[in-house]
C-alpha positions as CSV (number, residue, x, y, z in Angstrom):
1,L,0.0,0.0,0.0
2,C,1.1,3.4,-0.9
3,Y,-1.5,5.4,0.9
4,E,-1.0,7.3,4.2
5,G,-3.6,7.6,7.0
6,I,-6.0,5.2,5.2
7,Y,-7.7,4.4,8.6
8,Q,-8.0,8.0,9.3
9,K,-10.0,9.1,6.2
10,N,-13.9,8.3,6.1
11,G,-15.4,6.7,3.2
12,D,-18.7,7.6,1.2
13,P,-21.5,6.9,3.7
14,A,-23.8,5.4,0.9
15,R,-20.9,3.0,-0.3
16,V,-19.8,2.1,3.1
17,A,-23.4,1.2,4.1
18,Q,-23.8,-1.0,1.0
19,L,-20.4,-2.8,1.6
20,L,-21.4,-3.3,5.3
21,Q,-24.8,-4.8,4.3
22,D,-23.0,-7.1,1.9
23,F,-20.5,-8.1,4.4
24,T,-23.2,-8.8,7.1
25,K,-25.0,-10.7,4.6
26,N,-22.1,-13.2,3.6
27,A,-18.6,-11.6,3.9
28,R,-17.3,-14.6,1.9
29,V,-18.9,-13.7,-1.3
30,V,-17.9,-10.1,-1.4
31,K,-15.3,-9.3,-4.0
32,L,-13.2,-6.1,-3.4
33,R,-11.6,-4.8,-6.6
34,A,-9.6,-1.5,-6.9
35,Q,-11.6,-0.6,-9.9
36,D,-14.9,-1.1,-8.2
37,H,-14.2,0.4,-4.8
38,R,-12.4,3.2,-3.2
39,L,-9.9,2.4,-0.6
40,Q,-11.5,4.8,1.9
41,D,-14.8,2.9,1.5
42,V,-13.3,-0.5,2.2
43,T,-11.1,0.8,5.2
44,D,-14.3,2.5,6.7
45,T,-16.4,-0.6,6.2
46,L,-13.6,-2.8,7.7
47,K,-13.5,-0.6,10.8
48,S,-17.3,-0.5,11.2
49,F,-17.6,-4.4,10.5
50,L,-15.0,-5.3,13.0
51,S,-16.1,-2.9,15.8
52,H,-19.8,-4.0,15.6
53,S,-19.1,-7.7,15.7
54,E,-19.9,-9.7,18.8
55,D,-16.2,-10.5,19.3
56,A,-15.1,-6.9,18.5
57,L,-11.4,-6.7,17.5
58,L,-11.2,-2.9,17.7
59,A,-12.0,-0.8,20.8
60,K,-14.8,1.5,20.7
61,E,-12.5,4.4,21.3
62,L,-11.1,3.8,17.6
């Protein structure tokens, strides 16, 4: 990766919501491609997905 601060920038709320819905439905079938998804949308979705899972890997403070 050649991007600085990728976890500090927010993604587009609509795209993040759609990705989060797709991950929640079935994360194994979600295909992430650079030409289809912006990096900030993916990282914002990942933060949200991990922090809202039952076995949260990220603290709520993040």
